[in-house]
C-alpha positions, 0 to 999 in steps of 0.5 A, a space after each residue: 333478419 326474420 323469416 318473412 324477410 328472408 323468404 321475400 328477399 330472393 323474390 325481390 331480387 328475381 323481380 328486380 332482374 326481371 324488371 331490368 330485362 323488361 326495361 332492356 326490351 322496352 328500351 331497344 324495341 328490337 334486338 337492334 339499337 333504335 334510330 332517333 328522329 329528333 324534331 325541334 321547332 323554334 318559339 312554339 308554345 305548348 298550347 299550339 297543338 290543335 288537339 288540345 283545343 286551347 287555341 283555334 289552330 290546325 296541326 293535323 300532323 302533330 295531332 296524329 303524332 300525339 295519338 301515336 305516342 306519349 305527350 308530356 303536357 308540362 315540359 319546360 325550358 330552364 331559361 337563358 343567360 342571354 336575350 337569345 333564349 334559344 342559345 341557352 336552351 340548345 346549349 343545355 340540350 347538346 351538353 346535357 347540363 343545367 343552365 348555369 353549368 352550360 353557360 360556364 362551358 359554352 365557350 369551351 364546346 370544342 373541348 367538350 367535343 374532343 372529350 366526346 361529351 356532346 349529345 351527338 358525340 355520345 351517340 356517335 361513339 356508340 355506332 350511330 350515324 348522325 345527321 343534322 339540318 336547320 337551326 343550330 345556334 350553338 357555339 360550335 360548328 355543327 359540321 364538326 360534330 355530326 357526320 352529315 350536316 346540311 343547310 345549317 341555319 343561324 338563330 333566325 332568318 333575317 328580319 327587315 326594318 319594316 318587320 318591326 313595330 307593326 301593324 301600324 296604327 294607320 295606313 297599310 302594313 308594308 310587310 306581308 308574310 308571303 312577300 318573298 322579296 323580304 327574304 327571311 324564310 324565303 331567302 334562297 327561293 324555297 321556304 326554310 321549313 320546306 328545305 328542312 323537311 326535304 333534308 330530313 327525307 334525304 337523311 331517311 333515304 340515306 339511313 335506310 341504306 347505311 345499316 348503322 343506327 341513325 340519329 337525326 337532329 331536325 331543327 326548324 326555325 319556324 315559327 320564329 319571326 319573321 313569321 312567314 308562310 305561303 298566303 294560302 296558310 295565312 288565309 286560313 286564319 282571317 282576323 275574325 277567327 283570331 281570339 284575343 288571349 284572356 290574359 291580354 294586357 296593353 303593357 306589362 307593368 314590370 316590362 322594363 325592370 324584367 328586361 322586356 322593354 321596347 328596346 328588346 328585339 322580340 318585344 319591338 315586333 309589335 307596337 306599344 301599347 299593345 292593341 287588339 288588332 296588333 295582337 290579332 295580326 301577330 297571332 294570325 301569322 304565328 298560327 299560319 307559320 305553325 300550320 305550314 310547319 305542321 305540313 312539312 313535319 307530316 311529309 317527314 313522318 310519311 316518309 319514315 312510315 314507308 321506310 324500313 326504319 319505321 318499326 325501330 325509330 323513336 320520334 321525339 318532337 319538342 321546341 326550345 321555348 314558347 312565346 307570348 304573342 300578346 299574353 300579359 302584354 308581352 310578345 317574346 319569350 324572355 319571361 317566366 310565364 307558362 306561355 313562354 317557358 313551356 313547350 310541346 313534348 311528344 315521344 313515339 316509338 317501339 312499345 311507347 304508349 299511344 294517346 297517353 298524356 303525362 302531366 308531371 313536369 319535365 325539362 325538354 332537355 330530358 330527351 338527351 338522357 332518354 335517348 342515351 338510355 334507349 340506345 343502351 349506353 351507360 349514362 355519362 356522369 356530366 348529364 344533369 337531366 333525367 331519362 324519361 324511361 321510368 315514365 314511359 314504362 310506368 315504373 315511377 309515379 313521382 315527378 321527374 323534376 320538382 321544383 322546376 326552375 326558370 331564369 332570365 339574365 339576373 332580372 328574373 327567377 322562377 320556381 314552380 312546385 307543381 301547384 304554385 309558381 313564384 316569379 321573382 323580379 329582383 330589380 323592381 324588386 317584387 314577387 308574383 305568385 300564381 296557383 296554376 291549378 286554379 289559375 292556369 292563365 296566371 292572371 291572379 297574383 297572390 303575392 300580397 295575400 297574407 295567407 301566401 306568406 308561408 308559401 312564398 317563404 318556402 318557395 324562396 328557400 327552395 329556389 335559393 337552395 337550387 341556386 347554391 347547388 347549381 351555380 346560379 350567380 344571382 344572390 337573392 338573399 341580398 334583395 329579399 328577406 329569406 329565412 334559413 331552411 332547416 
């Protein structure tokens, strides 16, 4: 050891201890363990925040939340083993495991609960009072794993036959989003988004008096179909205000082989081939449902602000996945394009940086280890996602997760390295390659360009390596020529 190294070592150790101390202060915000208000929406694409100005949509309360905290602009869901993408997304969320590892234990969540491995269990064992309302869609009874669970809802409100293959090419549309006789979000008489907001406010009232730190899991079904909202919200979006997406297609060329045929429930909401009018109507209802949802979230934020918990509560808002609603000729979320795998992610709390946007890729399920670390709990070994604390405190500049992986059944795979996204359709078989820096709307496929061959091979090698490490059952080497990486 030379003299300079010997002199620097004590300083480095002291700096490390100081950093740990500062991290502890940032993590708790106060001497008391922080509260958590986790808000998750359903089917909400990353682009549906008004302040981003990517769409003509009104979300004043989500916008003010973004002004107060840190936004992650490239937040992803890893995909699904079923057509109900939200089941996989929320199972990953509540178990902390990557896609195929979560799939392997989804029928054993009772055992996971007994071993206190679920997200709510981990916080509950640390003294947290846990609350849940709204959409669950995880294969275990929410009332067994939360101290308080109210109005636990299924994967979606009930649809009606008239809600599919619309609007018709001729004649009057028999389905309207404000028609309460159709049930759906109106079942019971009060819109489900309003019920979730009321429950959340009640939880805040209870938590104020409880004394223990609180974890509130507030799960909206909106803006999942049937995309219903009061007429006043639909009227804010006349069809003349609704633009057709630049990447609109009448039909996606690989829809059948990728698992998005007209028989898929999400895709048969609109007529095939897609029309401009049809997509305008569906986007009108999507935007109206989101603006109504935004109003309910505003009520929750207002009540929290007046509570004695306001200064020591972390608020995290995200969604389980996005939605196409006309982009690429698709309507649902069972695809690997950013509109369907990328979601909002905003975090606000004690010492959080205000109005900051971080573009490094993350997964929405990174919220789990983040809250665990903020609560001062030792990280369980089974948690595969990564805490965002280093990002929130500017300790680390490298991306959280690269590459980002996506999957849908055995019909689609995706890998994104921060610039290039490769989409794999093994049943066609074919590949699609996009440069997201130059082509964020994913409109120019580079896969047939000879200059892309090396990039494709590198991405395929990384994808196969990830599959091997994380128990993905799809053998891509049987379909595509993939060289062995050194």
